[in-house]
N, CA, C, O and CB atoms as a CASP TS submission, in Angstrom:
PFRMAT TS
TARGET T0000
AUTHOR 0000-0000-0000
METHOD Language model
MODEL 1
PARENT N/A
ATOM      1  N   MET     1       0.779  -1.192  -0.113  1.00  0.00           N
ATOM      2  CA  MET     1       0.022  -0.005   0.022  1.00  0.00           C
ATOM      3  C   MET     1       0.879   1.289   0.200  1.00  0.00           C
ATOM      4  O   MET     1       1.456   1.478   1.271  1.00  0.00           O
ATOM      5  CB  MET     1      -0.891  -0.177   1.166  1.00  0.00           C
ATOM      6  N   ASP     2       0.975   2.183  -0.825  1.00  0.00           N
ATOM      7  CA  ASP     2       1.444   3.273  -0.838  1.00  0.00           C
ATOM      8  C   ASP     2       1.112   4.393   0.202  1.00  0.00           C
ATOM      9  O   ASP     2       0.153   4.117   0.923  1.00  0.00           O
ATOM     10  CB  ASP     2       1.219   3.568  -1.924  1.00  0.00           C
ATOM     11  N   THR     3       1.610   5.395   0.388  1.00  0.00           N
ATOM     12  CA  THR     3       1.521   6.537   1.157  1.00  0.00           C
ATOM     13  C   THR     3       0.348   7.450   0.955  1.00  0.00           C
ATOM     14  O   THR     3      -0.162   8.090   1.874  1.00  0.00           O
ATOM     15  CB  THR     3       2.648   7.228   0.972  1.00  0.00           C
ATOM     16  N   VAL     4      -0.028   7.479  -0.209  1.00  0.00           N
ATOM     17  CA  VAL     4      -1.150   8.534  -0.492  1.00  0.00           C
ATOM     18  C   VAL     4      -2.142   7.683  -0.022  1.00  0.00           C
ATOM     19  O   VAL     4      -2.715   8.140   0.967  1.00  0.00           O
ATOM     20  CB  VAL     4      -1.400   9.123  -2.074  1.00  0.00           C
ATOM     21  N   ALA     5      -2.668   6.238  -0.522  1.00  0.00           N
ATOM     22  CA  ALA     5      -3.651   5.700  -0.209  1.00  0.00           C
ATOM     23  C   ALA     5      -3.941   5.372   1.087  1.00  0.00           C
ATOM     24  O   ALA     5      -5.052   5.025   1.487  1.00  0.00           O
ATOM     25  CB  ALA     5      -3.707   4.882  -0.830  1.00  0.00           C
ATOM     26  N   LEU     6      -2.666   5.509   1.930  1.00  0.00           N
ATOM     27  CA  LEU     6      -2.934   5.398   3.544  1.00  0.00           C
ATOM     28  C   LEU     6      -3.338   6.650   4.022  1.00  0.00           C
ATOM     29  O   LEU     6      -4.178   6.687   4.921  1.00  0.00           O
ATOM     30  CB  LEU     6      -1.660   4.963   4.424  1.00  0.00           C
ATOM     31  N   ILE     7      -2.838   7.750   3.528  1.00  0.00           N
ATOM     32  CA  ILE     7      -3.321   9.061   3.884  1.00  0.00           C
ATOM     33  C   ILE     7      -4.719   9.400   3.630  1.00  0.00           C
ATOM     34  O   ILE     7      -5.509   9.861   4.454  1.00  0.00           O
ATOM     35  CB  ILE     7      -2.575   9.985   3.251  1.00  0.00           C
ATOM     36  N   GLY     8      -4.986   9.071   2.169  1.00  0.00           N
ATOM     37  CA  GLY     8      -6.543   9.081   2.019  1.00  0.00           C
ATOM     38  C   GLY     8      -7.492   8.206   2.818  1.00  0.00           C
ATOM     39  O   GLY     8      -8.675   8.500   2.987  1.00  0.00           O
ATOM     40  N   ALA     9      -6.927   7.142   3.288  1.00  0.00           N
ATOM     41  CA  ALA     9      -8.037   6.451   3.953  1.00  0.00           C
ATOM     42  C   ALA     9      -8.163   6.826   5.360  1.00  0.00           C
ATOM     43  O   ALA     9      -9.280   6.804   5.877  1.00  0.00           O
ATOM     44  CB  ALA     9      -7.887   4.995   3.864  1.00  0.00           C
ATOM     45  N   LEU    10      -6.906   7.242   6.178  1.00  0.00           N
ATOM     46  CA  LEU    10      -6.811   8.063   7.319  1.00  0.00           C
ATOM     47  C   LEU    10      -7.390   9.028   7.551  1.00  0.00           C
ATOM     48  O   LEU    10      -7.891   9.168   8.667  1.00  0.00           O
ATOM     49  CB  LEU    10      -5.914   8.407   7.510  1.00  0.00           C
ATOM     50  N   LEU    11      -7.527  10.140   6.439  1.00  0.00           N
ATOM     51  CA  LEU    11      -8.531  11.277   6.198  1.00  0.00           C
ATOM     52  C   LEU    11     -10.078  10.794   6.040  1.00  0.00           C
ATOM     53  O   LEU    11     -10.947  11.414   6.653  1.00  0.00           O
ATOM     54  CB  LEU    11      -8.091  12.059   4.841  1.00  0.00           C
ATOM     55  N   GLY    12     -10.409   9.711   5.232  1.00  0.00           N
ATOM     56  CA  GLY    12     -11.644   9.387   5.422  1.00  0.00           C
ATOM     57  C   GLY    12     -12.239   9.002   6.612  1.00  0.00           C
ATOM     58  O   GLY    12     -13.449   9.169   6.762  1.00  0.00           O
ATOM     59  N   MET    13     -11.504   8.476   7.537  1.00  0.00           N
ATOM     60  CA  MET    13     -11.889   7.982   8.669  1.00  0.00           C
ATOM     61  C   MET    13     -12.000   9.215   9.659  1.00  0.00           C
ATOM     62  O   MET    13     -12.925   9.337  10.462  1.00  0.00           O
ATOM     63  CB  MET    13     -10.949   6.887   9.085  1.00  0.00           C
ATOM     64  N   GLN    14     -11.041  10.043   9.525  1.00  0.00           N
ATOM     65  CA  GLN    14     -11.340  11.315  10.374  1.00  0.00           C
ATOM     66  C   GLN    14     -12.501  11.900  10.015  1.00  0.00           C
ATOM     67  O   GLN    14     -13.056  12.410  10.987  1.00  0.00           O
ATOM     68  CB  GLN    14     -10.327  12.358  10.294  1.00  0.00           C
ATOM     69  N   THR    15     -13.224  12.056   8.756  1.00  0.00           N
ATOM     70  CA  THR    15     -14.328  12.785   8.183  1.00  0.00           C
ATOM     71  C   THR    15     -15.466  11.925   8.690  1.00  0.00           C
ATOM     72  O   THR    15     -16.519  12.522   8.916  1.00  0.00           O
ATOM     73  CB  THR    15     -14.268  12.959   6.545  1.00  0.00           C
ATOM     74  N   ALA    16     -15.425  10.541   8.918  1.00  0.00           N
ATOM     75  CA  ALA    16     -16.523   9.870   8.848  1.00  0.00           C
ATOM     76  C   ALA    16     -16.574  10.034  10.467  1.00  0.00           C
ATOM     77  O   ALA    16     -17.739   9.955  10.857  1.00  0.00           O
ATOM     78  CB  ALA    16     -16.492   8.363   8.058  1.00  0.00           C
ATOM     79  N   ALA    17     -15.641  10.240  11.514  1.00  0.00           N
ATOM     80  CA  ALA    17     -15.860  10.122  12.761  1.00  0.00           C
ATOM     81  C   ALA    17     -16.423  11.764  13.205  1.00  0.00           C
ATOM     82  O   ALA    17     -17.014  12.029  14.252  1.00  0.00           O
ATOM     83  CB  ALA    17     -14.456   9.520  13.479  1.00  0.00           C
ATOM     84  N   THR    18     -16.099  12.658  12.212  1.00  0.00           N
ATOM     85  CA  THR    18     -16.817  14.041  12.598  1.00  0.00           C
ATOM     86  C   THR    18     -18.129  14.066  12.179  1.00  0.00           C
ATOM     87  O   THR    18     -19.038  14.596  12.817  1.00  0.00           O
ATOM     88  CB  THR    18     -16.171  15.283  11.996  1.00  0.00           C
ATOM     89  N   GLN    19     -18.281  13.358  10.845  1.00  0.00           N
ATOM     90  CA  GLN    19     -19.922  13.521  10.739  1.00  0.00           C
ATOM     91  C   GLN    19     -20.612  12.731  11.611  1.00  0.00           C
ATOM     92  O   GLN    19     -21.710  13.150  11.979  1.00  0.00           O
ATOM     93  CB  GLN    19     -20.515  13.164   9.387  1.00  0.00           C
ATOM     94  N   GLN    20     -20.122  11.422  12.129  1.00  0.00           N
ATOM     95  CA  GLN    20     -20.729  10.774  13.299  1.00  0.00           C
ATOM     96  C   GLN    20     -20.987  11.637  14.556  1.00  0.00           C
ATOM     97  O   GLN    20     -22.059  11.594  15.160  1.00  0.00           O
ATOM     98  CB  GLN    20     -19.872   9.672  13.687  1.00  0.00           C
ATOM     99  N   ALA    21     -20.050  12.346  14.883  1.00  0.00           N
ATOM    100  CA  ALA    21     -20.194  13.472  16.445  1.00  0.00           C
ATOM    101  C   ALA    21     -21.281  14.686  15.877  1.00  0.00           C
ATOM    102  O   ALA    21     -22.012  15.285  16.667  1.00  0.00           O
ATOM    103  CB  ALA    21     -18.210  14.491  17.027  1.00  0.00           C
ATOM    104  N   VAL    22     -21.283  14.930  14.574  1.00  0.00           N
ATOM    105  CA  VAL    22     -21.993  16.208  14.157  1.00  0.00           C
ATOM    106  C   VAL    22     -23.558  15.371  14.357  1.00  0.00           C
ATOM    107  O   VAL    22     -24.516  15.870  14.948  1.00  0.00           O
ATOM    108  CB  VAL    22     -21.496  16.922  12.300  1.00  0.00           C
ATOM    109  N   ALA    23     -23.545  14.112  13.770  1.00  0.00           N
ATOM    110  CA  ALA    23     -25.053  13.427  13.768  1.00  0.00           C
ATOM    111  C   ALA    23     -25.532  13.240  15.207  1.00  0.00           C
ATOM    112  O   ALA    23     -26.677  13.547  15.539  1.00  0.00           O
ATOM    113  CB  ALA    23     -25.075  11.875  13.016  1.00  0.00           C
ATOM    114  N   ALA    24     -24.586  12.703  16.097  1.00  0.00           N
ATOM    115  CA  ALA    24     -24.960  12.464  17.396  1.00  0.00           C
ATOM    116  C   ALA    24     -25.470  13.963  18.081  1.00  0.00           C
ATOM    117  O   ALA    24     -26.555  14.027  18.661  1.00  0.00           O
ATOM    118  CB  ALA    24     -23.668  11.755  18.162  1.00  0.00           C
ATOM    119  N   GLN    25     -24.750  14.915  17.976  1.00  0.00           N
ATOM    120  CA  GLN    25     -25.108  15.973  18.393  1.00  0.00           C
ATOM    121  C   GLN    25     -26.313  16.793  18.017  1.00  0.00           C
ATOM    122  O   GLN    25     -26.861  17.566  18.803  1.00  0.00           O
ATOM    123  CB  GLN    25     -24.229  16.503  18.262  1.00  0.00           C
ATOM    124  N   ALA    26     -26.700  16.585  16.765  1.00  0.00           N
ATOM    125  CA  ALA    26     -27.971  16.904  16.321  1.00  0.00           C
ATOM    126  C   ALA    26     -28.948  16.248  16.498  1.00  0.00           C
ATOM    127  O   ALA    26     -30.037  16.755  16.228  1.00  0.00           O
ATOM    128  CB  ALA    26     -28.028  17.056  15.307  1.00  0.00           C
ATOM    129  N   LEU    27     -28.870  14.783  17.056  1.00  0.00           N
ATOM    130  CA  LEU    27     -29.632  13.878  17.691  1.00  0.00           C
ATOM    131  C   LEU    27     -30.193  14.170  18.802  1.00  0.00           C
ATOM    132  O   LEU    27     -31.394  14.155  19.074  1.00  0.00           O
ATOM    133  CB  LEU    27     -29.067  12.921  17.877  1.00  0.00           C
ATOM    134  N   LYS    28     -29.026  14.525  19.653  1.00  0.00           N
ATOM    135  CA  LYS    28     -29.220  14.890  21.403  1.00  0.00           C
ATOM    136  C   LYS    28     -30.168  16.225  21.147  1.00  0.00           C
ATOM    137  O   LYS    28     -31.035  16.466  21.987  1.00  0.00           O
ATOM    138  CB  LYS    28     -27.401  15.373  22.485  1.00  0.00           C
ATOM    139  N   THR    29     -30.039  16.970  20.164  1.00  0.00           N
ATOM    140  CA  THR    29     -30.632  18.426  20.327  1.00  0.00           C
ATOM    141  C   THR    29     -31.926  18.086  19.941  1.00  0.00           C
ATOM    142  O   THR    29     -32.744  18.421  20.797  1.00  0.00           O
ATOM    143  CB  THR    29     -29.974  19.694  19.412  1.00  0.00           C
ATOM    144  N   GLN    30     -32.398  17.557  18.994  1.00  0.00           N
ATOM    145  CA  GLN    30     -33.601  17.100  18.416  1.00  0.00           C
ATOM    146  C   GLN    30     -34.357  16.389  19.769  1.00  0.00           C
ATOM    147  O   GLN    30     -35.419  16.930  20.074  1.00  0.00           O
ATOM    148  CB  GLN    30     -33.275  16.020  17.059  1.00  0.00           C
ATOM    149  N   ILE    31     -34.062  15.592  20.355  1.00  0.00           N
ATOM    150  CA  ILE    31     -34.536  14.694  21.360  1.00  0.00           C
ATOM    151  C   ILE    31     -34.878  15.607  22.513  1.00  0.00           C
ATOM    152  O   ILE    31     -35.967  15.371  23.036  1.00  0.00           O
ATOM    153  CB  ILE    31     -33.483  13.572  21.739  1.00  0.00           C
ATOM    154  N   SER    32     -34.150  16.630  23.031  1.00  0.00           N
ATOM    155  CA  SER    32     -33.994  17.765  23.643  1.00  0.00           C
ATOM    156  C   SER    32     -35.481  18.704  23.245  1.00  0.00           C
ATOM    157  O   SER    32     -36.415  18.916  24.019  1.00  0.00           O
ATOM    158  CB  SER    32     -32.504  18.395  23.137  1.00  0.00           C
ATOM    159  N   ALA    33     -35.394  19.036  22.223  1.00  0.00           N
ATOM    160  CA  ALA    33     -36.545  20.044  21.796  1.00  0.00           C
ATOM    161  C   ALA    33     -37.771  19.319  21.830  1.00  0.00           C
ATOM    162  O   ALA    33     -38.749  19.888  22.315  1.00  0.00           O
ATOM    163  CB  ALA    33     -36.375  20.681  20.328  1.00  0.00           C
ATOM    164  N   GLU    34     -37.897  17.973  21.327  1.00  0.00           N
ATOM    165  CA  GLU    34     -39.008  17.111  21.381  1.00  0.00           C
ATOM    166  C   GLU    34     -39.609  17.162  23.089  1.00  0.00           C
ATOM    167  O   GLU    34     -40.707  17.563  23.474  1.00  0.00           O
ATOM    168  CB  GLU    34     -38.454  15.507  20.823  1.00  0.00           C
ATOM    169  N   LYS    35     -38.636  16.691  23.783  1.00  0.00           N
ATOM    170  CA  LYS    35     -38.679  16.934  25.612  1.00  0.00           C
ATOM    171  C   LYS    35     -39.739  18.211  25.418  1.00  0.00           C
ATOM    172  O   LYS    35     -40.957  18.134  25.574  1.00  0.00           O
ATOM    173  CB  LYS    35     -36.742  17.515  26.638  1.00  0.00           C
ATOM    174  N   SER    36     -39.211  19.048  25.153  1.00  0.00           N
ATOM    175  CA  SER    36     -39.627  20.427  25.839  1.00  0.00           C
ATOM    176  C   SER    36     -41.014  20.563  25.054  1.00  0.00           C
ATOM    177  O   SER    36     -41.929  21.120  25.660  1.00  0.00           O
ATOM    178  CB  SER    36     -38.428  21.881  25.571  1.00  0.00           C
ATOM    179  N   VAL    37     -41.228  20.127  23.837  1.00  0.00           N
ATOM    180  CA  VAL    37     -42.729  20.431  23.308  1.00  0.00           C
ATOM    181  C   VAL    37     -43.406  19.598  24.079  1.00  0.00           C
ATOM    182  O   VAL    37     -44.377  20.028  24.702  1.00  0.00           O
ATOM    183  CB  VAL    37     -43.094  20.171  21.744  1.00  0.00           C
ATOM    184  N   LEU    38     -43.098  18.534  24.156  1.00  0.00           N
ATOM    185  CA  LEU    38     -43.855  17.401  25.033  1.00  0.00           C
ATOM    186  C   LEU    38     -44.679  18.142  26.243  1.00  0.00           C
ATOM    187  O   LEU    38     -45.882  18.238  26.483  1.00  0.00           O
ATOM    188  CB  LEU    38     -42.662  16.242  25.748  1.00  0.00           C
ATOM    189  N   GLN    39     -43.524  18.611  26.882  1.00  0.00           N
ATOM    190  CA  GLN    39     -43.732  18.947  28.442  1.00  0.00           C
ATOM    191  C   GLN    39     -44.805  20.563  28.512  1.00  0.00           C
ATOM    192  O   GLN    39     -45.598  20.847  29.410  1.00  0.00           O
ATOM    193  CB  GLN    39     -41.815  19.231  29.275  1.00  0.00           C
ATOM    194  N   LEU    40     -44.529  21.277  27.442  1.00  0.00           N
ATOM    195  CA  LEU    40     -45.450  22.265  26.868  1.00  0.00           C
ATOM    196  C   LEU    40     -46.873  21.452  26.671  1.00  0.00           C
ATOM    197  O   LEU    40     -47.910  21.820  27.222  1.00  0.00           O
ATOM    198  CB  LEU    40     -44.819  22.896  25.393  1.00  0.00           C
ATOM    199  N   LEU    41     -46.812  20.678  26.094  1.00  0.00           N
ATOM    200  CA  LEU    41     -48.409  19.797  25.665  1.00  0.00           C
ATOM    201  C   LEU    41     -49.207  19.476  26.768  1.00  0.00           C
ATOM    202  O   LEU    41     -50.436  19.546  26.769  1.00  0.00           O
ATOM    203  CB  LEU    41     -48.239  18.245  24.936  1.00  0.00           C
ATOM    204  N   GLN    42     -48.314  19.026  27.964  1.00  0.00           N
ATOM    205  CA  GLN    42     -49.076  18.472  28.759  1.00  0.00           C
ATOM    206  C   GLN    42     -50.009  19.289  29.574  1.00  0.00           C
ATOM    207  O   GLN    42     -49.775  20.426  29.982  1.00  0.00           O
ATOM    208  CB  GLN    42     -48.363  17.786  29.433  1.00  0.00           C
ATOM    209  N   PRO    43     -50.953  18.687  29.746  1.00  0.00           N
ATOM    210  CA  PRO    43     -51.855  19.606  30.821  1.00  0.00           C
ATOM    211  C   PRO    43     -51.416  19.899  32.181  1.00  0.00           C
ATOM    212  O   PRO    43     -50.813  18.986  32.746  1.00  0.00           O
ATOM    213  CB  PRO    43     -53.150  18.980  31.084  1.00  0.00           C
ATOM    214  N   PRO    44     -51.579  20.887  32.763  1.00  0.00           N
ATOM    215  CA  PRO    44     -51.034  21.368  34.316  1.00  0.00           C
ATOM    216  C   PRO    44     -51.610  20.245  35.047  1.00  0.00           C
ATOM    217  O   PRO    44     -52.675  19.719  34.725  1.00  0.00           O
ATOM    218  CB  PRO    44     -51.635  23.002  34.998  1.00  0.00           C
ATOM    219  N   ALA    45     -50.709  19.797  36.284  1.00  0.00           N
ATOM    220  CA  ALA    45     -51.300  19.247  37.183  1.00  0.00           C
ATOM    221  C   ALA    45     -51.814  20.128  38.268  1.00  0.00           C
ATOM    222  O   ALA    45     -51.105  20.838  38.982  1.00  0.00           O
ATOM    223  CB  ALA    45     -50.548  18.354  37.576  1.00  0.00           C
ATOM    224  N   SER    46     -53.260  20.008  38.338  1.00  0.00           N
ATOM    225  CA  SER    46     -53.882  20.839  39.205  1.00  0.00           C
ATOM    226  C   SER    46     -54.148  19.883  40.759  1.00  0.00           C
ATOM    227  O   SER    46     -54.712  18.826  41.041  1.00  0.00           O
ATOM    228  CB  SER    46     -55.329  21.399  38.382  1.00  0.00           C
ATOM    229  N   THR    47     -53.416  20.901  41.481  1.00  0.00           N
ATOM    230  CA  THR    47     -53.479  20.481  42.989  1.00  0.00           C
ATOM    231  C   THR    47     -54.511  20.783  43.629  1.00  0.00           C
ATOM    232  O   THR    47     -54.881  20.082  44.570  1.00  0.00           O
ATOM    233  CB  THR    47     -52.534  20.963  43.763  1.00  0.00           C
ATOM    234  N   ARG    48     -55.026  21.634  43.332  1.00  0.00           N
ATOM    235  CA  ARG    48     -56.563  22.361  43.909  1.00  0.00           C
ATOM    236  C   ARG    48     -57.546  21.419  43.502  1.00  0.00           C
ATOM    237  O   ARG    48     -57.585  20.690  42.511  1.00  0.00           O
ATOM    238  CB  ARG    48     -57.049  23.979  43.198  1.00  0.00           C
ATOM    239  N   ALA    49     -58.694  21.641  44.890  1.00  0.00           N
ATOM    240  CA  ALA    49     -59.695  21.103  44.430  1.00  0.00           C
ATOM    241  C   ALA    49     -60.961  22.062  44.217  1.00  0.00           C
ATOM    242  O   ALA    49     -61.180  23.014  44.966  1.00  0.00           O
ATOM    243  CB  ALA    49     -59.902  20.065  45.240  1.00  0.00           C
ATOM    244  N   PRO    50     -61.693  21.759  43.237  1.00  0.00           N
ATOM    245  CA  PRO    50     -62.889  22.673  42.893  1.00  0.00           C
ATOM    246  C   PRO    50     -63.475  23.084  44.301  1.00  0.00           C
ATOM    247  O   PRO    50     -63.534  22.511  45.388  1.00  0.00           O
ATOM    248  CB  PRO    50     -64.084  21.871  41.911  1.00  0.00           C
ATOM    249  N   ALA    51     -63.948  24.507  43.755  1.00  0.00           N
ATOM    250  CA  ALA    51     -64.616  25.089  45.264  1.00  0.00           C
ATOM    251  C   ALA    51     -65.862  24.153  45.547  1.00  0.00           C
ATOM    252  O   ALA    51     -66.521  23.453  44.778  1.00  0.00           O
ATOM    253  CB  ALA    51     -65.242  26.911  45.180  1.00  0.00           C
ATOM    254  N   ALA    52     -65.967  24.384  46.963  1.00  0.00           N
ATOM    255  CA  ALA    52     -67.379  23.611  47.412  1.00  0.00           C
ATOM    256  C   ALA    52     -68.277  24.606  47.406  1.00  0.00           C
ATOM    257  O   ALA    52     -68.176  25.332  48.395  1.00  0.00           O
ATOM    258  CB  ALA    52     -67.437  22.875  48.894  1.00  0.00           C
ATOM    259  N   THR    53     -69.276  24.957  46.507  1.00  0.00           N
ATOM    260  CA  THR    53     -70.340  25.282  46.643  1.00  0.00           C
ATOM    261  C   THR    53     -71.878  24.832  46.808  1.00  0.00           C
ATOM    262  O   THR    53     -72.214  23.781  46.262  1.00  0.00           O
ATOM    263  CB  THR    53     -70.179  25.729  46.062  1.00  0.00           C
ATOM    264  N   PRO    54     -72.768  25.530  47.487  1.00  0.00           N
ATOM    265  CA  PRO    54     -73.850  24.812  47.453  1.00  0.00           C
ATOM    266  C   PRO    54     -74.382  24.234  46.365  1.00  0.00           C
ATOM    267  O   PRO    54     -73.671  24.319  45.364  1.00  0.00           O
ATOM    268  CB  PRO    54     -74.620  25.393  47.879  1.00  0.00           C
ATOM    269  N   PRO    55     -75.705  23.508  46.202  1.00  0.00           N
ATOM    270  CA  PRO    55     -76.165  23.323  45.108  1.00  0.00           C
ATOM    271  C   PRO    55     -77.135  24.600  44.442  1.00  0.00           C
ATOM    272  O   PRO    55     -77.902  25.113  45.257  1.00  0.00           O
ATOM    273  CB  PRO    55     -76.788  22.087  45.294  1.00  0.00           C
ATOM    274  N   GLY    56     -77.169  25.156  43.037  1.00  0.00           N
ATOM    275  CA  GLY    56     -77.944  26.291  42.937  1.00  0.00           C
ATOM    276  C   GLY    56     -77.073  27.624  42.498  1.00  0.00           C
ATOM    277  O   GLY    56     -77.553  28.528  41.814  1.00  0.00           O
ATOM    278  N   VAL    57     -75.574  27.604  43.049  1.00  0.00           N
ATOM    279  CA  VAL    57     -75.081  28.768  42.952  1.00  0.00           C
ATOM    280  C   VAL    57     -74.257  28.848  41.711  1.00  0.00           C
ATOM    281  O   VAL    57     -73.361  28.037  41.479  1.00  0.00           O
ATOM    282  CB  VAL    57     -74.410  29.077  44.104  1.00  0.00           C
ATOM    283  N   GLY    58     -74.613  29.974  40.804  1.00  0.00           N
ATOM    284  CA  GLY    58     -74.395  29.846  39.445  1.00  0.00           C
ATOM    285  C   GLY    58     -75.088  29.597  38.461  1.00  0.00           C
ATOM    286  O   GLY    58     -74.768  29.931  37.320  1.00  0.00           O
ATOM    287  N   SER    59     -76.095  28.999  38.747  1.00  0.00           N
ATOM    288  CA  SER    59     -77.056  28.448  37.821  1.00  0.00           C
ATOM    289  C   SER    59     -77.998  29.450  37.240  1.00  0.00           C
ATOM    290  O   SER    59     -78.297  29.344  36.050  1.00  0.00           O
ATOM    291  CB  SER    59     -77.819  27.409  38.473  1.00  0.00           C
ATOM    292  N   ASN    60     -78.573  30.566  38.082  1.00  0.00           N
ATOM    293  CA  ASN    60     -79.210  31.184  37.527  1.00  0.00           C
ATOM    294  C   ASN    60     -78.357  32.992  37.549  1.00  0.00           C
ATOM    295  O   ASN    60     -78.172  33.744  38.506  1.00  0.00           O
ATOM    296  CB  ASN    60     -80.625  30.825  38.179  1.00  0.00           C
ATOM    297  N   LEU    61     -78.085  33.129  36.394  1.00  0.00           N
ATOM    298  CA  LEU    61     -77.249  34.234  36.174  1.00  0.00           C
ATOM    299  C   LEU    61     -78.062  35.245  35.355  1.00  0.00           C
ATOM    300  O   LEU    61     -78.339  34.734  34.270  1.00  0.00           O
ATOM    301  CB  LEU    61     -75.936  33.812  35.476  1.00  0.00           C
ATOM    302  N   ASP    62     -78.527  36.441  35.466  1.00  0.00           N
ATOM    303  CA  ASP    62     -79.213  37.328  34.646  1.00  0.00           C
ATOM    304  C   ASP    62     -78.349  38.319  34.545  1.00  0.00           C
ATOM    305  O   ASP    62     -78.019  39.076  35.458  1.00  0.00           O
ATOM    306  CB  ASP    62     -80.491  37.750  35.077  1.00  0.00           C
ATOM    307  N   ILE    63     -77.842  38.333  33.067  1.00  0.00           N
ATOM    308  CA  ILE    63     -77.219  39.108  32.210  1.00  0.00           C
ATOM    309  C   ILE    63     -77.603  40.457  31.257  1.00  0.00           C
ATOM    310  O   ILE    63     -77.170  41.210  30.384  1.00  0.00           O
ATOM    311  CB  ILE    63     -76.902  38.280  31.576  1.00  0.00           C
ATOM    312  N   SER    64     -78.539  40.215  31.957  1.00  0.00           N
ATOM    313  CA  SER    64     -80.105  41.479  31.142  1.00  0.00           C
ATOM    314  C   SER    64     -79.170  43.084  31.898  1.00  0.00           C
ATOM    315  O   SER    64     -78.601  43.194  32.984  1.00  0.00           O
ATOM    316  CB  SER    64     -82.819  41.083  32.424  1.00  0.00           C
ATOM    317  N   ALA    65     -79.337  43.993  30.900  1.00  0.00           N
ATOM    318  CA  ALA    65     -78.839  45.249  31.497  1.00  0.00           C
ATOM    319  C   ALA    65     -79.919  46.376  31.465  1.00  0.00           C
ATOM    320  O   ALA    65     -79.665  47.489  31.924  1.00  0.00           O
ATOM    321  CB  ALA    65     -77.555  45.720  30.736  1.00  0.00           C
TER
END
């Protein structure tokens, strides 16, 4: 194997390693963005109970002016 072919093979391997590193970083970024979107789409966890009102309160509302 001559020197030029060996150097070409080494440069090709370095290029492939760089491409894999860039692809891995892009994948991590995409996964992080998807997690953020899913977190925004989740309904809020309600820790408060609805107000206790007696029956009939709020059922007859007169809005005429």
